[in-house]
C-alpha positions as CSV (number, residue, x, y, z in Angstrom):
1,M,-12.8,-13.1,-13.0
2,A,-14.8,-9.6,-13.6
3,N,-14.7,-8.9,-10.1
4,R,-10.9,-9.4,-9.9
5,R,-10.5,-7.0,-12.8
6,E,-12.8,-4.6,-11.5
7,F,-10.7,-4.6,-7.9
8,I,-7.6,-3.9,-9.8
9,R,-8.7,-0.9,-11.8
10,T,-10.5,0.6,-9.1
11,A,-7.6,0.3,-6.8
12,A,-5.4,1.6,-9.7
13,Q,-7.1,4.9,-9.8
14,A,-7.3,5.1,-6.2
15,G,-3.7,4.3,-5.5
16,G,-2.5,6.6,-8.4
17,A,-4.8,9.7,-7.2
18,V,-3.3,9.2,-3.6
19,A,0.1,9.3,-5.0
20,A,-0.3,12.2,-7.2
21,L,-1.3,14.6,-4.0
22,Y,2.2,14.4,-2.6
23,V,5.7,16.3,-3.3
24,P,9.3,15.4,-2.6
25,A,10.8,16.1,0.8
26,A,12.8,19.2,-0.3
27,A,9.4,21.0,-0.9
28,R,7.6,19.9,2.3
29,A,8.5,22.4,4.6
30,E,8.4,25.3,1.9
31,E,5.0,24.1,0.6
32,G,2.8,27.0,1.6
33,G,4.8,27.4,4.7
34,K,3.1,24.4,6.2
35,Q,4.8,21.1,7.2
36,V,3.2,17.9,6.1
37,S,1.4,16.3,9.1
38,A,1.9,12.8,10.7
39,T,-1.3,11.6,9.3
40,E,-0.7,12.7,5.7
41,D,2.8,11.1,5.9
42,L,1.2,8.1,7.3
43,M,-1.7,7.9,4.3
44,R,0.8,8.7,1.5
45,E,2.9,5.9,2.5
46,H,-0.2,3.7,2.1
47,G,-0.2,4.9,-1.1
48,V,3.0,3.7,-2.1
49,L,2.0,0.2,-0.4
50,R,-1.3,0.1,-2.0
51,R,0.5,0.4,-5.5
52,A,2.9,-2.4,-4.5
53,L,-0.4,-4.3,-4.1
54,L,-1.4,-3.4,-7.8
55,I,1.6,-5.2,-8.9
56,Y,0.7,-8.3,-6.9
57,E,-2.9,-8.2,-8.3
58,A,-1.9,-8.3,-11.9
59,A,0.6,-10.7,-11.3
60,S,-2.1,-13.0,-9.6
61,E,-4.4,-12.7,-12.2
62,R,-1.5,-13.6,-15.0
63,L,-0.6,-16.6,-12.6
64,L,-4.2,-17.7,-12.1
65,Q,-5.4,-17.4,-15.5
66,Q,-2.6,-17.9,-17.6
67,K,-2.5,-14.3,-19.3
68,G,1.1,-14.0,-19.6
69,P,4.4,-14.1,-18.1
70,V,5.0,-12.7,-14.6
71,P,8.7,-11.4,-14.5
72,A,10.0,-13.1,-10.9
73,T,12.4,-10.4,-10.7
74,V,9.7,-7.5,-10.4
75,L,8.0,-9.7,-7.8
76,A,10.9,-10.2,-5.8
77,R,11.8,-6.2,-6.0
78,T,8.5,-5.4,-5.2
79,A,8.6,-7.5,-2.3
80,T,11.8,-6.2,-1.2
81,L,10.4,-2.7,-1.3
82,F,7.2,-3.8,0.7
83,R,9.6,-5.2,3.3
84,S,12.0,-2.2,3.6
85,F,9.4,0.7,3.5
86,G,6.4,-0.9,4.5
87,E,7.1,-3.4,7.3
88,D,10.6,-2.2,8.7
89,Y,9.8,1.3,8.3
90,H,6.0,2.0,8.4
91,E,4.9,-0.8,10.3
92,R,7.4,-1.3,12.8
93,R,8.8,2.4,13.5
94,L,5.7,4.1,13.2
95,E,2.5,2.0,13.6
96,E,3.8,-0.5,16.1
97,Q,6.0,1.7,18.3
98,I,4.2,5.0,18.2
99,I,0.5,4.6,17.2
100,F,-1.0,1.3,18.2
101,P,0.4,1.6,21.8
102,A,-1.4,4.9,21.9
103,V,-4.4,3.7,20.5
104,R,-5.0,0.8,22.8
105,K,-5.4,3.1,25.6
106,L,-8.4,4.7,24.1
107,K,-12.1,3.9,24.4
108,G,-14.1,2.9,21.5
109,Q,-14.0,0.9,18.2
110,A,-10.4,2.2,17.4
111,A,-8.9,0.6,20.4
112,R,-9.8,-2.8,19.4
113,L,-8.2,-2.7,16.1
114,P,-4.5,-2.6,16.7
115,D,-4.2,-6.4,18.0
116,V,-6.1,-7.5,14.6
117,L,-4.0,-4.9,12.6
118,Q,-0.6,-6.3,14.2
119,Q,-1.7,-9.8,13.3
120,Q,-2.4,-8.9,9.8
121,H,1.3,-7.1,9.9
122,E,2.8,-10.5,10.7
123,R,1.1,-12.4,8.2
124,G,1.8,-9.8,5.9
125,R,5.6,-10.6,6.7
126,E,5.3,-14.4,6.1
127,L,3.7,-13.6,2.7
128,T,6.7,-11.0,1.7
129,A,9.1,-14.1,2.8
130,Y,7.2,-16.4,0.8
131,V,7.3,-14.2,-2.4
132,I,11.0,-13.6,-2.1
133,D,11.7,-17.1,-1.6
134,T,9.4,-18.4,-4.5
135,T,11.3,-15.8,-6.7
136,R,14.8,-16.3,-5.7
137,R,16.1,-18.0,-8.5
138,G,15.0,-15.4,-11.0
139,R,11.9,-17.4,-12.0
140,I,8.7,-18.9,-11.0
141,D,8.6,-22.8,-10.8
142,P,5.1,-23.5,-12.7
143,L,3.9,-25.4,-9.7
144,A,4.3,-22.7,-7.6
145,G,2.5,-20.6,-9.8
146,R,-1.1,-20.9,-8.9
147,P,-0.4,-20.8,-5.0
148,L,1.8,-18.0,-5.3
149,G,-1.1,-16.2,-7.3
150,R,-3.7,-16.8,-4.8
151,A,-1.5,-15.9,-2.0
152,L,-0.9,-12.4,-3.6
153,H,-4.6,-12.1,-4.1
154,D,-5.6,-12.6,-0.6
155,F,-2.9,-10.5,0.7
156,A,-4.0,-7.5,-1.5
157,I,-7.6,-7.8,-0.4
158,M,-6.5,-8.4,3.3
159,Y,-4.2,-5.4,3.0
160,A,-7.0,-3.1,1.4
161,H,-9.3,-3.7,4.4
162,H,-6.4,-3.1,6.8
163,A,-5.1,0.1,5.4
164,A,-8.8,1.5,5.0
165,R,-9.4,0.9,8.5
166,E,-5.9,2.3,9.6
167,D,-7.0,5.6,7.4
168,T,-10.2,6.3,8.5
169,E,-10.6,5.0,12.0
170,V,-7.1,4.4,13.7
171,F,-5.1,7.3,12.5
172,T,-8.3,9.6,13.0
173,A,-8.7,8.4,16.6
174,W,-4.7,8.6,17.4
175,K,-4.9,12.3,15.9
176,D,-7.8,13.3,17.9
177,S,-6.2,12.1,21.1
178,L,-3.3,14.6,20.6
179,S,-3.1,18.3,21.4
180,A,-2.2,20.4,18.2
181,S,1.5,21.0,19.7
182,A,1.7,17.2,20.4
183,F,0.6,16.2,16.6
184,K,2.8,19.1,15.0
185,E,5.8,17.5,17.2
186,M,4.6,14.1,15.7
187,G,4.9,15.2,12.4
188,E,8.4,16.4,13.1
189,R,9.4,13.2,14.7
190,F,8.3,11.0,12.0
191,E,10.7,13.3,9.6
192,R,13.6,12.5,12.0
193,I,12.9,8.5,12.0
194,E,12.5,8.6,8.1
195,Q,16.1,10.2,8.1
196,Q,17.4,7.7,10.5
197,V,16.0,4.8,8.7
198,F,17.0,5.8,5.1
199,G,19.5,8.5,5.5
200,H,17.2,10.6,3.0
201,D,13.9,10.9,1.7
202,G,12.6,7.6,2.1
203,F,9.2,8.3,0.6
204,E,10.4,9.8,-2.8
205,D,13.0,7.0,-3.2
206,A,10.0,4.5,-2.7
207,L,7.8,6.2,-5.0
208,K,10.6,6.5,-7.7
209,H,11.1,2.6,-7.2
210,I,7.2,1.6,-7.4
211,A,6.9,3.7,-10.5
212,E,9.8,1.7,-12.1
213,L,8.2,-1.6,-11.3
214,E,5.1,-0.4,-12.3
215,G,6.5,0.2,-15.9
216,E,7.9,-3.2,-16.0
217,M,4.8,-4.7,-15.1
218,G,3.1,-2.8,-17.9
219,L,1.1,-0.9,-15.3
220,A,2.5,2.6,-15.8
221,D,-0.4,4.1,-17.9
222,L,-3.0,5.1,-15.6
223,A,-5.5,6.0,-18.5
224,S,-5.4,2.2,-19.4
225,F,-7.3,1.6,-16.4
226,T,-10.4,4.1,-17.0
227,I,-13.6,1.9,-17.5
228,A,-15.8,2.0,-20.1
229,P,-19.4,4.2,-19.7
230,P,-21.7,2.1,-17.6
231,P,-25.0,1.1,-19.5
232,T,-27.6,3.6,-19.8
233,S,-30.8,2.8,-18.2
234,K,-32.5,2.3,-21.5
235,G,-29.8,-0.4,-22.2
236,R,-30.3,-2.1,-19.0
237,R,-34.2,-2.4,-19.6
238,D,-33.1,-3.9,-23.1
239,A,-31.1,-6.5,-21.9
240,S,-33.7,-7.7,-19.2
C-alpha cells in the first residue's frame, strides 16, 4: 500500500500544480494580449481529469483497505463530470474528431498511438458507466466495494499513462504538423466548440465542481499531501 499512497500524493501535487497555472475564460484573451493555445487548453483539461482520478484513487484506497466511508454521491458526481467534460467534450469533440485523425496521418511513433488511445477511451467510458451504475442508489453495496475499488485504481493508472503520452507525444506531434496560423486558428476553434457544448466556460465550471468534490472527499488541502523529508545518507547507512 505504500506505493498506492505514494501514487496518490505525487499525482495530487502534479494535478494541483497544473490547475494552478490557468485563469478563467474571461481573462484569457486579455492575458498579456495572448490567447491560450490549443495545446494549453488540452493540457489544462487533463489537469481537471487528473484531479477527478485523485478522487477515484482516494475512494479506491478506502474501499480496498476499509479506511473509512466513501460517499457514493461524490463518486457519482465525479463520474458524471468525467463523462460530460472528459468523455463527451475533451475526448469526443477535440481528440477523436480533430487530433487523432490528423496524427494518424503522420510518421513516427505518435502516429501509432491514437488507436490505443481510442481503445482506452472506450474502456474508460465503460468504467464511468460502471461507477454511475454502482452508486445510483446513493450507497455502495458492500459486495461491490472491492471490485469497485480495484476498477477505480486500475483506471487511474491507465489514464495516468494515457494522458502523459498525449501531453508529451500526441499533442506535440499534432502541433508540430501545423503552421503557426493554423495552430492559432485551432485555439479559436476549440473556444467555439467549448461554447457550443457548454454555452459558457466549460473549463472554469469543471474546475469549480472538481474543487467542491475534492472538499467533500477531504482532499482540498494540498499541503496535507506534502511528503516528509527523505532519509539522509547517514540514516540509510545506519538502517542497513
